N, C-alpha and C positions, 0 to 999 in steps of 0.2 A: 241836167238832163231829165226830161220827163219820163215817168214810169210807163212802161208798156203793159197792156192787158194781155194775159195769156189764158187760153183754155187749156185744160189738161192735155188735150190732143195736140195742141200747138207746142206745148212744153216738151213733148217727146222728141221733137226735132232738135232740141238742144241737149243732146246726149253725150257730147264730148268726143264723138268719134268722127273720123274723116275730116278733121279740121273745124268741126262745129264747136261752139262754146259749150261748156258744161254748166247747166243751170239746174237748180233744185228748188222745189217749193217747200215752204214750211209755214203753217198757219196763215195761209193766204198771201204770203209774200214770196217772190221769186228771187233767189240769190245766185250770183255769178261765182261759181267755185272753180272756174277755169284755171286760175293761177295757182291753185293748191296742188302741191306734189301728191297729196293724198287722193286726189281725184283724177290722176293721169288716165287718159283714155276713157274717161267717163265712168270709171269704177272706183268705189271707195272700199278698200279692204275686202273686195269680192262679196261684200254684204249688201251694198247699195249701188244703184246706178243713177247717173245723171239723167235728167229729163223726166223725173218723177216727183210726186209729192211725198215728202218724208215725214209728214206730220204724225202718222201712226208708227212708222218704222223707228223713229228716233227714240221712242220709249225703250227699245231694246238695245240701244247704243251704249257703249261704256262711258259716254260723256253726255252732257246735256246740250240743249239748243244754243247755249251761249257761244259755242264755237262758230255756229253759223252766222252769228251777229257780227263777226269780224269781216265778213265778205260783203261786197256791194249789193244793194238791193236794186234790181233792174226792172222789176214789175210786180204785178199783182195777178192773182188767179181769179178768173171770172167763170161763170157758168157757161157750158156749151150752148151755142145758139140753136 
């Protein structure tokens, strides 16, 4: 499957609510976290929400980015047009 390009505005549509997939970005890649119990309803421990770039937020997480690497990469982040 080819990777899709997402602007940060487009990424917000993938917030895991109302049947949409839950995607998060980290260091330019977009991960599909929909299947994770920890991301039910697009929220992760009430600290993070799907549809956003977590590159800065993950610094404060109790785990490192290696957990994200377990999820499928579905795209890349591009600049807004």
